C-alpha positions as CSV (number, residue, x, y, z in Angstrom):
1,M,49.9,-16.2,16.3
2,A,48.8,-19.9,16.0
3,L,45.7,-20.9,18.0
4,S,45.9,-23.6,20.6
5,P,44.4,-27.0,19.6
6,E,41.5,-26.2,22.0
7,N,40.6,-23.0,20.1
8,E,41.4,-23.9,16.5
9,H,37.8,-24.9,15.7
10,P,34.3,-24.3,17.1
11,L,33.5,-27.8,18.4
12,K,35.0,-28.6,21.7
13,A,36.5,-32.1,21.8
14,F,38.2,-34.3,24.3
15,G,40.6,-37.2,24.0
16,W,43.9,-38.7,25.1
17,A,47.1,-37.6,23.5
18,A,50.9,-38.3,23.6
19,R,53.0,-35.2,24.1
20,D,56.4,-36.6,23.5
21,S,58.3,-39.7,22.4
22,S,57.8,-41.4,25.8
23,G,54.4,-42.3,24.2
24,H,52.6,-41.7,27.4
25,L,48.9,-40.9,26.8
26,S,46.9,-38.6,29.0
27,P,43.8,-36.4,28.8
28,F,43.8,-33.7,26.2
29,K,41.4,-30.9,25.2
30,F,41.2,-29.9,21.6
31,S,38.6,-28.9,19.0
32,R,37.0,-30.2,15.8
33,R,35.7,-28.2,12.9
34,A,32.0,-27.4,12.6
35,T,30.0,-29.7,10.3
36,R,30.4,-28.5,6.7
37,E,28.2,-29.2,3.7
38,K,29.7,-32.6,3.0
39,D,30.7,-33.6,6.5
40,V,29.4,-36.3,8.9
41,T,29.8,-35.7,12.6
42,F,29.5,-38.7,14.9
43,K,29.9,-39.7,18.5
44,V,32.8,-42.1,18.9
45,L,31.7,-45.2,20.8
46,Y,34.8,-47.5,20.2
47,C,38.3,-47.2,18.8
48,G,40.7,-50.1,18.1
49,I,44.4,-49.9,19.0
50,C,46.6,-50.6,16.0
51,H,50.3,-51.3,16.1
52,T,50.7,-48.2,14.0
53,D,49.4,-46.2,17.0
54,L,52.2,-47.5,19.1
55,H,54.8,-46.7,16.5
56,T,53.4,-43.2,16.1
57,I,53.1,-42.2,19.8
58,K,56.8,-43.2,20.3
59,N,57.9,-41.5,17.1
60,D,59.5,-44.8,15.9
61,W,59.4,-43.6,12.3
62,G,60.6,-40.1,13.0
63,L,57.4,-38.5,11.6
64,T,55.3,-37.7,14.6
65,S,54.3,-34.1,15.5
66,Y,53.1,-33.7,19.1
67,P,50.6,-33.6,20.6
68,V,49.1,-36.6,18.8
69,V,45.7,-38.2,19.4
70,P,46.0,-41.7,17.9
71,G,43.2,-44.0,16.6
72,H,42.1,-45.0,13.0
73,E,39.8,-47.9,13.8
74,I,36.9,-45.6,14.8
75,V,33.2,-46.4,15.1
76,G,30.2,-44.6,16.4
77,V,26.8,-43.1,15.7
78,V,26.0,-40.1,13.5
79,T,24.9,-37.0,15.3
80,E,24.8,-34.4,12.5
81,V,25.2,-34.4,8.7
82,G,25.9,-31.5,6.3
83,T,23.4,-30.1,4.0
84,E,24.9,-31.9,0.9
85,V,25.4,-35.3,2.6
86,T,23.6,-38.0,0.7
87,K,24.9,-41.3,2.1
88,F,24.2,-40.9,5.8
89,K,21.6,-39.7,8.3
90,V,21.5,-39.1,12.0
91,G,21.5,-42.3,13.9
92,D,23.5,-44.4,11.4
93,K,26.3,-46.6,12.6
94,V,29.5,-45.5,10.9
95,G,33.2,-45.9,10.9
96,V,36.3,-44.0,9.8
97,A,39.6,-45.7,9.1
98,G,43.1,-44.3,8.3
99,M,42.1,-41.7,5.7
100,A,40.8,-38.1,6.3
101,G,41.3,-36.8,2.8
102,S,43.0,-37.2,-0.6
103,C,43.4,-35.1,-3.8
104,G,40.4,-36.7,-5.6
105,T,41.9,-36.0,-9.0
106,C,44.9,-38.3,-9.4
107,A,44.8,-41.7,-11.2
108,N,44.6,-43.5,-7.9
109,C,41.7,-41.5,-6.5
110,K,39.8,-41.8,-9.8
111,N,40.3,-45.6,-9.5
112,D,39.0,-45.9,-5.9
113,L,42.6,-46.2,-4.6
114,E,42.6,-43.2,-2.3
115,N,45.0,-45.1,0.0
116,Y,47.7,-44.8,-2.6
117,C,47.1,-41.1,-3.4
118,P,50.4,-39.1,-3.1
119,K,48.4,-36.4,-1.2
120,M,46.4,-38.8,1.1
121,I,45.7,-37.2,4.5
122,M,45.9,-39.6,7.4
123,T,43.2,-39.6,10.1
124,Y,45.6,-38.4,12.7
125,G,49.0,-36.6,12.9
126,A,48.7,-35.1,9.4
127,K,48.1,-31.6,8.1
128,Y,44.5,-31.1,6.9
129,Y,43.4,-28.8,4.0
130,D,43.0,-25.9,6.4
131,G,46.5,-26.3,7.8
132,T,45.4,-27.7,11.2
133,I,46.5,-31.1,12.4
134,T,44.2,-34.1,12.3
135,Y,43.4,-35.9,15.5
136,G,42.3,-39.5,15.7
137,G,39.7,-41.7,17.5
138,Y,40.9,-41.8,21.0
139,S,38.4,-39.0,21.4
140,D,34.7,-38.3,22.0
141,I,33.7,-36.9,18.5
142,M,34.8,-37.1,14.9
143,V,34.0,-34.9,11.9
144,S,34.8,-36.4,8.5
145,N,34.0,-35.7,4.9
146,E,31.3,-38.3,4.0
147,H,33.5,-39.8,1.2
148,F,35.7,-41.3,3.9
149,V,32.9,-42.5,6.2
150,I,32.0,-46.2,6.1
151,K,28.4,-47.5,6.7
152,I,28.4,-50.2,9.4
153,P,25.6,-52.8,8.9
154,D,23.3,-53.2,11.9
155,N,24.2,-56.9,12.5
156,L,27.9,-56.1,13.3
157,P,28.6,-55.3,16.9
158,L,30.5,-52.0,16.9
159,D,33.2,-53.0,19.3
160,G,34.2,-56.1,17.4
161,C,33.8,-54.3,14.1
162,A,36.2,-51.4,14.9
163,P,39.5,-53.3,14.2
164,I,38.2,-54.6,10.8
165,L,38.6,-51.0,9.5
166,C,42.4,-51.6,9.6
167,A,43.3,-55.2,10.4
168,G,40.4,-56.5,8.2
169,I,41.0,-54.4,5.1
170,T,44.8,-54.9,5.3
171,V,44.3,-58.7,4.7
172,Y,41.1,-58.6,2.6
173,S,42.5,-56.3,-0.1
174,P,45.5,-58.4,-1.0
175,L,43.5,-61.6,-1.1
176,K,41.2,-60.0,-3.6
177,Y,43.7,-58.0,-5.7
178,Y,46.2,-60.8,-6.1
179,G,43.5,-63.3,-7.0
180,I,44.1,-65.7,-4.1
181,D,40.5,-65.6,-3.1
182,K,39.1,-68.4,-5.2
183,V,37.3,-71.3,-3.5
184,G,39.6,-74.2,-2.9
185,M,42.9,-72.3,-3.1
186,H,45.5,-72.9,-0.4
187,V,46.7,-69.8,1.4
188,G,49.4,-69.4,4.1
189,V,49.2,-66.7,6.8
190,V,52.5,-65.7,8.4
191,G,52.0,-64.5,12.0
192,L,49.0,-65.0,14.3
193,G,48.2,-61.6,15.7
194,G,45.7,-58.8,15.0
195,L,46.2,-59.1,11.2
196,G,46.8,-62.9,11.1
197,H,43.6,-63.8,12.9
198,M,41.6,-61.6,10.6
199,A,43.3,-63.2,7.6
200,I,42.1,-66.6,8.8
201,K,38.5,-65.4,9.2
202,F,38.3,-63.7,5.8
203,A,40.1,-66.5,3.9
204,K,37.9,-69.2,5.4
205,A,34.8,-67.2,4.5
206,M,36.1,-67.1,0.9
207,G,36.3,-70.9,0.9
208,L,40.1,-71.2,1.1
209,K,42.3,-73.7,2.8
210,V,44.3,-71.8,5.4
211,T,47.7,-72.8,7.0
212,I,49.2,-70.6,9.7
213,I,53.0,-70.2,9.6
214,S,54.2,-69.1,13.1
215,S,57.4,-69.1,15.2
216,S,55.2,-70.0,18.2
217,P,54.2,-73.7,18.5
218,N,51.9,-72.8,21.4
219,K,49.6,-71.0,19.1
220,K,48.6,-74.1,17.1
221,K,45.7,-75.1,19.2
222,E,44.2,-71.6,19.2
223,A,44.7,-71.3,15.4
224,M,43.1,-74.6,14.5
225,N,40.5,-75.2,17.2
226,H,39.3,-71.6,17.8
227,L,40.0,-69.7,14.6
228,G,39.5,-72.6,12.2
229,A,42.8,-72.8,10.4
230,D,43.3,-76.1,8.4
231,G,47.0,-76.4,9.1
232,F,49.9,-75.0,11.2
233,L,53.6,-74.9,10.4
234,V,56.3,-73.9,12.9
235,S,58.5,-71.7,10.8
236,H,61.8,-72.9,12.4
237,N,60.9,-76.5,12.1
238,K,62.7,-77.5,8.9
239,E,60.9,-80.9,8.6
240,E,57.4,-79.3,8.8
241,M,58.3,-76.5,6.4
242,Q,59.9,-79.0,4.0
243,S,56.8,-81.2,4.0
244,A,54.7,-78.2,2.8
245,M,57.0,-77.1,0.0
246,G,55.2,-76.1,-3.2
247,T,51.7,-76.5,-1.8
248,M,50.4,-72.9,-1.5
249,D,48.8,-70.6,-4.0
250,G,49.5,-67.5,-2.0
251,I,50.9,-66.3,1.4
252,I,49.9,-63.2,3.3
253,D,52.8,-62.2,5.5
254,T,51.7,-60.1,8.4
255,V,55.0,-60.1,10.4
256,S,56.7,-56.7,11.0
257,A,59.9,-58.1,12.5
258,V,62.9,-59.1,10.4
259,H,62.5,-62.7,9.2
260,A,63.6,-65.0,6.4
261,L,61.6,-64.9,3.1
262,L,63.3,-67.8,1.4
263,P,61.5,-70.6,3.3
264,L,58.2,-68.8,2.5
265,I,58.9,-68.6,-1.2
266,G,59.6,-72.3,-1.1
267,L,56.1,-73.0,0.2
268,L,54.6,-71.5,-2.9
269,K,53.4,-73.4,-6.0
270,T,54.5,-72.3,-9.4
271,H,52.9,-68.8,-10.0
272,G,52.5,-68.5,-6.3
273,K,52.3,-65.0,-4.6
274,L,53.9,-63.9,-1.4
275,V,52.2,-60.6,-0.3
276,M,53.8,-58.5,2.4
277,V,51.5,-56.5,4.6
278,G,53.7,-56.3,7.7
279,A,56.3,-53.5,7.7
280,P,59.7,-54.6,9.1
281,E,61.9,-51.6,10.1
282,K,65.0,-53.1,8.4
283,P,65.3,-54.4,4.9
284,L,64.7,-58.1,4.3
285,E,66.9,-60.4,2.2
286,L,65.2,-61.5,-1.1
287,H,66.7,-64.4,-3.1
288,I,65.8,-64.0,-6.7
289,F,66.6,-67.4,-8.1
290,P,63.6,-69.2,-6.5
291,L,61.4,-66.5,-8.0
292,L,62.7,-67.2,-11.5
293,M,62.3,-71.0,-11.2
294,G,58.7,-70.8,-10.3
295,R,57.6,-67.5,-11.9
296,K,56.7,-66.5,-8.4
297,I,55.8,-63.0,-7.1
298,V,56.7,-61.0,-4.0
299,G,54.3,-58.1,-3.7
300,G,52.9,-55.6,-1.2
301,S,49.6,-54.1,-0.1
302,C,48.6,-51.3,2.2
303,V,45.0,-51.1,3.5
304,G,42.4,-50.3,0.8
305,G,40.4,-47.6,-0.8
306,V,37.0,-46.4,0.4
307,K,34.9,-48.4,-2.1
308,E,36.8,-51.6,-1.2
309,M,36.6,-50.8,2.5
310,Q,32.8,-50.7,2.2
311,E,32.8,-53.9,0.2
312,M,34.9,-55.6,2.9
313,I,32.6,-54.4,5.7
314,D,29.6,-55.7,3.8
315,F,31.3,-59.1,3.2
316,A,32.1,-59.2,7.0
317,S,28.4,-58.5,7.7
318,K,27.3,-61.3,5.4
319,H,29.6,-63.8,7.0
320,N,29.4,-62.5,10.6
321,I,33.1,-61.7,10.7
322,I,34.4,-59.6,13.6
323,A,37.7,-59.3,15.4
324,D,38.5,-61.1,18.6
325,I,39.0,-58.2,21.1
326,E,39.8,-57.2,24.6
327,L,37.6,-54.3,25.5
328,I,39.4,-51.8,27.8
329,P,38.6,-48.4,29.4
330,I,40.6,-45.4,28.3
331,N,42.6,-45.2,31.5
332,Y,44.1,-48.7,30.7
333,V,45.5,-47.5,27.4
334,N,49.1,-47.0,28.5
335,T,49.2,-50.5,30.0
336,A,47.6,-51.8,26.7
337,M,50.4,-50.2,24.7
338,E,53.0,-51.9,26.9
339,R,51.2,-55.3,26.4
340,L,50.9,-54.7,22.7
341,S,54.6,-54.1,22.4
342,K,55.1,-57.6,23.8
343,G,52.4,-59.2,21.7
344,D,50.3,-59.8,24.8
345,V,46.7,-59.5,23.3
346,K,44.2,-61.8,21.7
347,Y,43.9,-60.2,19.2
348,R,43.1,-56.5,19.3
349,F,42.6,-54.0,22.1
350,V,39.5,-51.8,21.6
351,I,38.9,-48.8,23.8
352,D,35.4,-48.4,25.2
353,I,35.3,-44.6,24.5
354,A,31.6,-44.0,25.2
355,N,31.7,-45.6,28.7
356,S,35.0,-44.5,29.9
357,L,36.3,-41.2,28.3
358,A,33.8,-38.8,29.8
359,S,34.9,-39.5,33.4
360,F,38.3,-38.0,32.7
361,S,37.2,-34.8,30.9
């Protein structure tokens, strides 16, 4: 007979979980494995809330197994390391993102692209090597193989750093891979939310000219005065869009709703690249002729591998890049999810795990 989540492993753990597709989160007792030779165990201090968490708890993608403890923007302090751990010591500031494991032998893994491994194991809601289900960072402790643990530099505040483990790498990786990170290049960013505001910060730190493309004119002041964007286009304003035709080297599209790609392709220079990082639930219409006439590319990107994740965090440390956050206690999480579904957050909710979780255990 299968053991209950509370009795599967030796380490008692506590978090908040959703039990069904209502998505309602409530206190949940479970367990973590004991620290193995290559494991790092750490006390969770903060965990960001990603839109993926919202999709998962409501089973929007039809893949969720309940109960599910969300959270893959997890930061904290190391409390124990395994006997074969070489990268970390007790007291280190660390983070874990969306990956708990991968095969380690495929071409992607060998090329530091564990995020594209066919057997990649997600941090929560997935089956681990031992057959048990992984639980995420809306919890008091984490145990992870050291390969998937990220070292957080001391100058980065942990609360503002947490969302970078997902929102940050999601925009940093395509800027680097698609070569639209060269000083002086002009990059467009579609959507000004959790991903979009991080795209501005990383692109500006790379020395790029940044234009926000948004359906919300009221976001212009925030984008330019607070976040430092160089330009702002209202996507449904034909005159504004026409005036910027053929001016951009690349565009990072963060929007997960159905929207038109043709106007965005028109903004690109010859050899320009439109990179999709949002994930609309329905197919988008793609006109091929404009791609042919400008040798343009429409591509995609999904987070990044462990090596690139560490590179990104170190870049953020050098340039003092953190997310703009709203820090919340764990008992506000259901309200936060409702607000997130309406886009009512600037720009990322982060749960203050250390200071709020224990009172509900």
